[in-house]
N, C-alpha and C positions, 0 to 999 in steps of 0.2 A: 504493500500500500504506500509506504513512505517513499518508495523508489519510482512510483508511477510518474508519467508525464504530467506537466502542469496543465492548467485549464486550456491554454492556447498552445498547441503543439509547435507553433512557429517561434515560441519564445520560452524556452525551457528554464530560463534563469530569472523569470519575472519575480518570483517570490524570494530570490536570493540577491536582490539588488544590494550593492555596497552602500553602507551607511554614509560614505563620503558623498555619494550622489545626492543625498537628501539635504546636504548643507548648501548646495548650489541652487536652491529653489528659485531665487529671483532670476538667475541667469536662464534657467530652463523655461521659466514662465515667459520671459521676454522673447525667447526664441520661438516658443510655441505660438505666440500671437503675432509674430512679425515675419512669418514665413511668406515667401513669394507665392501668391495665389494667382492662378490664371484669370485674366480679365473676364472671360466669358463665364467662368464659375462665379466670380464676384457679382456680375450682372444677374446671373440666375438666382443667387442667394438674396440679393436685394429685392428682386421681383417676388420671390417666394415669401419673403418676410412681409412685404406689403399685403399680399393676399392673405397670409396667415393672420395678420393683425386685423385686416378688414373683416374677416369672418369671426372676430372675437375669439380666435383660437378654437373654433369648432369645426373647421374643415380638416378632417383627419387625413385626407389624401395629400393636401398641401403640407400639412405638418410632417408627415412621413418623408416627403421629398426634401423638405427643408433640413430635417435631421441628417439625411443622407448627404446633402450638399455640404453642410457645415462639417460633417465628419471627414469628408474627402478633402476639404480645405484645411483641416487640422485646427479649426477654430474651436478649441475644446470648451472654453468658458461659455461662449454663446451656444454651442451645441448642448452643453449641460443644461442651460436655462430652458431651451426649447424642449429638451427631453422631459424635464420636470413638468412643464406646462402640458405637454402632450400626454404624459403618463397620468396626470390628474384626471383626464377625461376619457382617454382611450387606453387600450391594452397594447403593449408592444409584443411582437412575436419573438420567438427564441433567438433568431439571428440578431435582431435589434438589441435585445438584452445582453447578449454576449459581447456585442460591439461596445456597449456602454460600460460593461464590467471591465473590458480590456482597457478602455480609455482611463477608467478610474485607477487601475493598477499601474498604468504607465505614467500617471500624473506625478511628476517629481516636485511639484510645488508644495507638497505636504510630507510629513514624516511617514515612514514605512508602516508604523503601527496604525496610523490614522487611515492610510490608504487601504490596508487590509480590512479594517473595521467597516469602511465605507463600501468596499467590494462585497463583504459578507451581507450587509444590509441590502445591496442591490440583488445579490443572489436570492435572498428571501423574497423580495418583491417580484423577481422574475419567476420563481416557482409558483407564487400566488397567481400570476398572470397566465403563465403557460400551462400550469397543471403539474400533477405529481408523476407524470409518466416520462418526463425528460431525464434520461440517464445522464446526458452530458452536463446539464446544469447541476444535478446532484453530485456527480463526481467532481466537478469543479469546486463546489462548496466544501466537499469533504477534504480535498487536497489543501484548500485554503485554511481549513481548521488546523492542520498540522503547522502551517507557517504562523498562525496566530498564537500558537502555544497553548491551545486549550488543554485542560486536564483530561485524564482518561475517561472520567464519567461523562463529561460534556461531549467528547468525541464519540463515545459509545452510544449516547442518546441520538446523535446525528446519524450514525450508521444504522441504528435501529429504525429510525424514521425512513431512511432511504430504502432499507430492506422491505418495509411494508408498502412503499410506493413503487418506485421504478424497479425495485428488486423483483417484482412479479412480471416484469417485461419478458415475453417469451424469447425474444431475439437477443437483447443486450443486458438483461437483468443479471446474468452471471457475473458481469464485471463488478457489480455492487457487492455481491456475496464474496467474491475473491478478495476484494479490498477489505471487507469486514473481517474475514478470516486472517488476512495478513496483519491487520491491526491487533487482533487478539493474540496472535502468535508472537508478536513483537513485545508484548507486555512482560515486564520483569516480575511476574507473579509466581506463585506456587505452580509447579509443573502440572499437578493433578487438576488444579483450577483452570489452567490454560487449556488442557486437553478436554475438560468437560465443556468449556465454552466452544471450542472448535468443533467438537462432536455435535453439539446442539445445532450449530450453524449448518453443518453438513446435512444433518437429518432434515432440518427445515427446508433447505434448498432442494434436496433430492425429492422431497414430497411435492414440490411445485413442478408444473409442466413447463419445460423450457427446452429450447433447441439444442443446447450444449449439455444435456443431462448425462450423456455417455462420458464426456470429458470430466464432468463433475464427479461421476462415480470413480473414474480412474484416479482423480486427485484424492478422493476419499480413501481408496484402497492404499494408495502410496502413503498417505498420512498415517493410516492405521498401522501399516507395517513399520514405519519409522518410529512411531510413538509407542509401539508394542502395547496396544490397548486391549488385546485379547479378542477371542472369537465372539463373545457376546456382543461387543460393540460393532464388530463387522456384520453380525446378523442384523442388528438394528439398521445399519446403513443399507444393507441389501433390501430389507423390507420397505424402507422409504423409497429406494430406487424403483422397486416394482410398482409402488403406488404412483410415483411420478411418471413412469413410462406409460402406464395406463391412461393417465390424464393427458399426457403429451400426444398419444396416438389419436385421441378424440379431437384434439385441437389442431393437429398438423395440417389437415386439409384446409381449414379456414386460414391458417397462417400462410399457406401456399397461395391462396387466392388474394390476400391483401399485400403480399410481398411485391416490391417494385424492383424490376430488373435494372441493369445499368442503363441510365439515360431515359428510363420510362417516366412519363409524366403522370401524376395522379389524375384519375378521371372519374366520371360518374360510375363506371363499373367498379372501380376501387371502393368508392363510398358505399355502393350496394353490398359489396363483399363484407365490409365492416359491419353493416347493419345485420347481415345474416349471422355473423360471428357473435354480435351482441345478443341477438335473439336466442342463439344456442346457449350462451352463458346464462341468460335469464331462465330458459327452460330447464337448464341443468341445476337450478337452485344455487347459483353462484353469483349473487348480486355484486359482491366485491370485485370479482373478475370482470363482470359486465361493466362496472364503473371504470375499471382500468382500461378496457378496450375503448370505451367512449373517450377517455383522456388521450389515448394513442391516436384515435381518429381525429381529434380536435387539433393535435399538433400538426397533422397533415392537412386538415381542412379547417383552419381557424376562422375563416370568414364565411362559412356556410351557416346562415341563420337557422335554416331548417334543422340542421344537425344539433345545434344548441337547443332548439325547442324540444327535440326528441329527448335529449339528455335531461332537460328540466322536467319533462313529463315523467321520465324514469325515476327522478329523484324527488318527486313531488311529496312523498310521504315523509321525507326528511326535511330538516331546516335548510332550505335552498336559497335564502336571501343573498348570501355571499355568491353563490353560483349564478344567480340572476344578474347581480351587479357585474360580475366578471363577463358574462355573456354579452350584456349590453355595451360594455366597454370595448369588447372585441368586435362586435357587429353592430355599430351604432346606426347603420342605415338599413337594417333588415326589417322589412314590413312584417314578415312572419313572426319574428322575435318580439317586436313591439306589440303586435296584436295579442300574442300570448301573454305578455307581461301586463298589459292594460286590462285584459279580460279577467285576470286572476289576482291582481293586486290593486286595490282601490287606494290610490295615494295621489294627492294633489301635486306633490313634488315630482312624482313619476310622470304625471300629465304635463307639467311644465317642461320637464326634460325632453319628453317626446316631441313637443312643439318646436323645441330649439334644435332638434337633430338635423344633421345635414344629409338629406337624401340625395341620391344621384338623379332622380327623376321626379318631376312635379306630381306625377300620378301617385308615386309612393308617399309623398308628403300629404297629399289629399286623402289617401286611404287611411293613414294613421290618424289624421285629424278627425275623420269620420268615426273611427273607432272610439276616440276620446269622447266625442259628442254623444255617440250612441249609448255609451255606458250610463249617461244621465237619464235617458229615456227608458232604458231597460230595467234599471235597478231602483227600487224604492218608490214610494208614492209621492214624496215631497220633491218635486222637480225644481232644482235651483236654476231657473231659466237665465238669470243674470250671469251666473258662472258659465253657462253654456255659451251665451252670446260673447262674453269676454274671451273665452277660449277660441271661439270661431274667428273673431276679429284678429286676435294675435296670430292665429294660424295663417290667415290671409296675408297679413303684413310680412310674415316670415317667408311665405312663398314668393311674394312680390320682390323681396330683397334678394332672393337666391336665384330665381328663375325668370325667364322672359315674361313680359306683361301679358302677351297673348296666351301663352301656355298656362300662366297662373290664373287668368280669368276663366279659362275653360275648365280648369280643375276646381276652382272655387265655386262655379255654378253647379258642378256635380255635387259638391259638398252641401250646398244650400238645398238642392232638390232631395238629397238623401236625408238630410236632417229635418227640414221644415215642411216638405211636401209629401212626406211618407205617411202611411196609414196610421202609425202611432201618434203623429202630430194631430191628425183629425180626432183621435180619441182623447188626447189631452185637451184639445179645444172644447170638446163636448163636456169635459169634466170641469174645466176652469178657464173659460174663454178670456175673462178679464186679466187673469194672472199670467197667461201665456201668449195670447194672440197680440195684445197691444205692445208688449216689449219687443216681440219679433218684428212686428210691422214697423215700429220706430227704428229698429236696428237696420232693416232693409232700406228704409228711407234715408238713414244716415249714411250708409255706404254707397248709395246710388250715385253720389257725386265723386266717388273715389275714381282714380284713373283706371283702376282695373275694370270697373263696371259701367262707367259713364256712357260708353258707346257700344256696350255688349248687348246685342239683341237677345241672347239667351237669358241674361240676367233680368232684362225688362219683362220677359214673358214669365219667368219664375216669380218675380215680385208680384205681377198682376195675378197669377194663379193663387198665390198665398193670400192676397187681398180678398179674392173671391171666396176663400174658404170660410170667411166669417159668417156671412148670410147672403141672402138674395134680395136685400132691400134696395130701394132706389139710391140710397146714400152709398152703399157698397158698389153698385153699378157705376155710379158717377165717378167714384174713386178709381175703379179699374180702368174706365175709359180715359180718365185723365192721365194715367200712367202710360197707356198706349199712345195717346195723341201727343203727349210731351216728347216721347221718344221719336215719333215720326217727324216732329218739327225740327228737332236738333240733329237727326240723322244717326242711325245706328248701323252696325255691321255684325255679321256672325263671327264669333271668336274661333269657330271651328274651321274657318277658311284661311288658308295661308296668305299672309301679306306679300310673300315673295312671288307667288304664282298668279295672284289675282289683283288687278289694279283697283285703286280706291273707289272709282265710280261704280264699278261692278259690285264691289263688296257692299257699298251703301244700298244699291238696288236690291241685292239679296237680303240685306237686313230689313229693308222696308217690306219686302214680300213676307218675311217671317212674322213681322209685327202685324201685318194685315191678316195673315192666316190665323194667328192667335186671336186677334180681335174678332174676326168673323166667327170663329169657333165658340168664343164666349157669348157673343150676342145671339147666336142661334138658340141658346138655351134660356135667354132672359128677355129679349126684346125683338120681336119679329119685324117691326117697322125699321128700327135702326139696322137690323140685319140686312134688309133689302137695300138700304142706301149704301151701306158699306160694301155689299156684294157688287153693286154697280161700280163703285170706286175700284174694287178689287179686279173686276173684269177689265177695266181700262188699264190698270197697272200691269195685270198679267200679260196683256197684249204687248206692252212695252218690254216686259221681261222676256217674252218669247223672242223679241228682236235681239235682245242681248245674247240669249242662248244661241240664236242662229248665227250671229256674228262670231261667237266663240267657236262654233263648229267650223266656220270658214277658216278661222285662224289655225285650227288644228289641221285642216286639210292642206293649207299653205305650208305649215311646218313639215308635214309628212312629205309633200312634193319636193320641198327643198332638200330634205334628207336623202330622198331617192336620187335626185339630180346629183348630189354630191357623191353618192355611191357610184353612179354611172360614170361621172367624171374621173373618179379614182380608177375605175376599171379600164376606162379608155386610156388613161395615162400609163397604166401597167401594160396594156396591149402595145402601145406605141414604143414603150421601152424594150419590149421583147422583139418587135419587128425591126427596130433600128439597132439592135445589138447593144442596148444600154445607153446609146448616145441620143438623148432626147432632142438635141439641137439639129440632128441630121433629119432632113425632110423625109417623111414617110413616102413609100412608093404609092403610086396611084392605085386606088382600090379598083378591083375588077368585079365583074358580076359574080364570079365564084366567091370572092371575099364577102360580098353582100349576102349570098346564100349561106355561107359558113357562119356569118354573124347572126343571121336570123335563126339558124339552128342552135347556135350557142345560147341566144336569148331564150329560145323555147326550152332548152334544158334547164337554164337557171330558173325559169318560171315554175317548172315542175319540182324543183328542189325545195326542201325545208330551209329554214333560216340558217342553221349551222352549216349545212352542206353548201349553201350559196356563198356564205362568207368565206368558207375554205376555198371554194373555187375561184373567187375573185381575189383573195389575198392568200396565196399559197405559202408565203413566208411569214405570215402572222404568227406570233408567239415564239419565234425562234430565239428571241433575246428577252423573253419575259419569264419571271419566276412567280410562283404562287406562294404566298405567305399566309399562314393561319396561326391560330392561338394568340392573336394580338390582344393587348390590353385595350379596353373600351375607349381610353382617353388618348390613344396615340393618333397624331395628325399625319396628313400626307407628307408635310415637310419633315417631321421628325423621322418618319420611316425612310424617306429618301436620304436624309442625313446619315442614318444608320448604315446604309449601303454605299454612301458616297466615298470617294477616295480610292475606289477600286479600278478606276479607269473609265473615261468617257462620261457621257451624260446619264443621269438617273432620273426617272420619273415614277412616282408612286401614286397608286389609286386605291384608296380604301373603299371597299364596297359598303354601301349603306342601305338600310331598309327604305323602300320607296314610300311606305305609309308614314313611318315615324321619323325618318331621317337619322336614326341612330345607327352607329357602326355595327356591322354584323360579325366582326372579329377576324375577317380575312381581307387580303388585298392582293393587287398585282403590281409588280415593279418591273419597269421596262429599262433596258440598258442599251447603249449604243455599241458596246464592245462584247465579243464573245467571251473574252477572258474575265470580264466583270461578272458575267452570268455564272461562270464556274466558281469564282471567288464568293459570290453571294450564296450559292448552294452549300458551300463548305461552312458557312456560318450557321447552318441549321442547328438548333439546340442552344444557341446563345440567348441571353436574356435581354429583352427590351422592355424597360419600365417594369421590371420584376417578373416578367413572364417569359418562359422559354419558347421561342418562336419556332415554327416548322417551315422550312424553305424547300421548295421542290421546283423542278422545271415545269413550266406551264404547258399543258398539253393542248394542241390546237383543237378547234371544234370537231366533234364527232370522233375524236380519237378514243379508242377503246382498249381495254386490257382484257386479260383472260377471265377476270371476274365480272365482266360486263360493265365496268365503270366508264362513264362518258366524260367528255371533255368540258362542255359548258352547260350541261343539263341542269335543270332546276328541280329534279327530284320527282317529276310527274311524267314519266315516260309514256309514250303513246301506244306501246305494244302491250302484250299480256303482262300480268304481274310478275311472272317468272322471268320475263325478259327485261324488266325495268327495275330490278332490285339492286343494281349496281350503284356505286357511289360516284358522283360527278366530280370531275377534276377541278372545275372552276365555278362552282355555284351550288353544289349540293349533292344530292343523292341519286344519281342515275342520269344517264344521257337522255336527251330529248326524245330519242327514238328507241331507247332501250339498249 
C-alpha cells in the first residue's frame, strides 16, 4: 500500500515535495500568475467570464468551459474562484475533481501540510459529488492519508469505508482490498493480531463477486503458506472462495454486457445493459449491490436525468434528500428530474430553484414551469392563486432573459393555456369565481403590454377565451370583443410563424385572420347578428388572404424553377468540361443532330431516375473530398468544426445538419476539403474529442452507395422497397437508403 503510485501517475513525487520549495511561495505565486498566455485563450476567457457573470453564475455549460480555459492558462487563483462558485450550484465530474485536486497539490504558495489538508477536503467533496463507486478517487485519498501522517485507527477507518464502497466494484475493487491488506500487514503489531486481520480481509473479499477472484485466492493461499496459519484457516478461505465464485458466475454475463472495449463509446445499449444488471440485483435480494451498480452507471452517464430519476425511485424508501440534491446539481437542466422532484417534494425553495434553472430549450423551461403551477391546482383545497401568478410571471421573465422573444412567447402561451384554460380552472371558477377569476384576469391584462405578448395573436385569443369563461353576460361579451378589436387595430402576428421565412406584412395578415376566426367562433355562440356582420368582414378579409397565399405559391414555384435552372447549368458546364478535355475556354464543337438525340435520351433517363441517382449522374465526383462527422456536441458551430479540421491543407468547409422543423442541430455534419491529403488526415482524427465528445469521422459515401448490409448513402430512413430491403443504415442522413 505504502509503495503504490501517487494519485497522479505522471507525478510520483507530489507528496514528497522538498520543504525548501515551500519557502519560495511568493516566487512561485508570481510565476504562476505571470505566465505567457496565448492571446486567443485570453480573449476566450474574457468572453466566457462575461457570459458567466451575465447568467448570475447559473449557466453550467459556460462555467465548465471557463474552468477548463483558466486551467489551461494556469491561472490557478481565478480558476479556484470559479470552481468554488460552480461547485456551489453544480456537481463536477470525476475528471474535473481530479484536475482540481492536482492543482491544489501542486500549489507551492502554501505549506505542504496545508496543501494536503486542502486536497483531502477536496477528495471528500469529490466523493460526495461523484459517488462511492470511484476506485480512483478513493485510492487517491487513501494514499494521501499516508502522507498526512494519520494514525493507524484513522487510516483503518478510511480503508474500511473504501472496502464497503468501491471495494465491491466487480472490475477494480480488488485494488482497494490489496491496499487494505498491505496496510494491515505493515503494522508493527502482534503477529497473531496481524494474521487475524489479514485473514478476515481475505475471507470478506473472497465472498464478494469480482473478476480477479482467482488471483485473490492465489494470494490467499500464498499468504496462508507463508504465515503457517494451518488447515482450518485454509478451509475457511476455500469456503469463501466457493461462495464468491458462485456469485461471480451469476454476474459475469451482465459485466460482459456493460464492459467497454478499447475506444468504445458508451451508448444507449450500454445504459440498457446497466438497467438489466440493476434489475437482476434487485430481484436477487441484493439492494446494496443494486445501489453500487447504479453508482457505477452514474459515473459513466452522469448527465442522464432519467437514470437519476430511476435511482431516486429505487431509493425512495430511504432518506434521499442528499441524493436528490446531488442529482439536481449534476443534471440541472433535466425536465424528467425536475418533474420528479417537484411532484414529490413540496418546497417553495425547490420551486424557486426550478424557475432559475438554465434549460437548453425554451420548451423545457415551459414544461417545468407548468409542473410548478400544476402542483397548486392538484394539491389541497386552498388555492394560493397569488403565489401561482407570481411564479408564472417570474417564469416568463426568466424565459425572456435566456431565450429569443418569439420562442419565449410561444412557450409562454402554452403555459397560460395549460394553467388557466384547463378543465380544472373551470372547476375552480365554479367553486370560487371571485377569488380566482379576477386575479387571473388582472394578471393577463397586466402582461398584455409586455413585449412578449403585445403583438402575439395566440396570447390575445387565450386572454379572450379566459375572459369568456366567467359568464355569458353582455358585460363579458363586450369585454371579449374589446380584446379582439384592440388587437386588430394595433396589429398582431402569430408567434408560431418564423420571422426569418415570412415577411412582416404577411405575418400581420395571418395574425388578423387568426383574430377574426377566434372572434367569429365566439360570436357564433353568443350573438347571431354580430356574427353575421363579422362573417361579412371575414369573407372580405379571407379573399385578400387567398391572394397572399396565391402569391406565396408563385414564389415557391419561382424558387423551384431557379433551383432547377441552376442544376441544369451545372450539368451543362460539366458536359462542356468533358467534351473540351477540361479546358472550358476552348470552344465546344458544333452540336450535331446525333448530339441532340443523345441529349434528349440523357434527359429522358434523368427524368426516370430518383433524386439520389440523378444527383450521382450529374455530379459523379461529388463526395470524393467530403467526410461524414457524427456524435457532435449540440453546441458546436460550423466555424468551430471547420477550425477543428483546418491546418491540414487546402480549404475547409463544414455543414452541420439541422432539423428543418426546429432548427436544432441533429448531431452530425459534412466537411468538404479541397485536398485529398486533408481528407485522409481528417479521417485519422476519428475518436478525438471536440467540446468533450469523441467524434466519429468517416469518408462520405456518394448517393445510392450501398454496403453488404444494405446501408444507403443519403437515405432518410424511409426506404421505398419492402421492409426487409430498407432496414439498412444511411450513410448521410439516417437509417437506410432511399430505395432500400
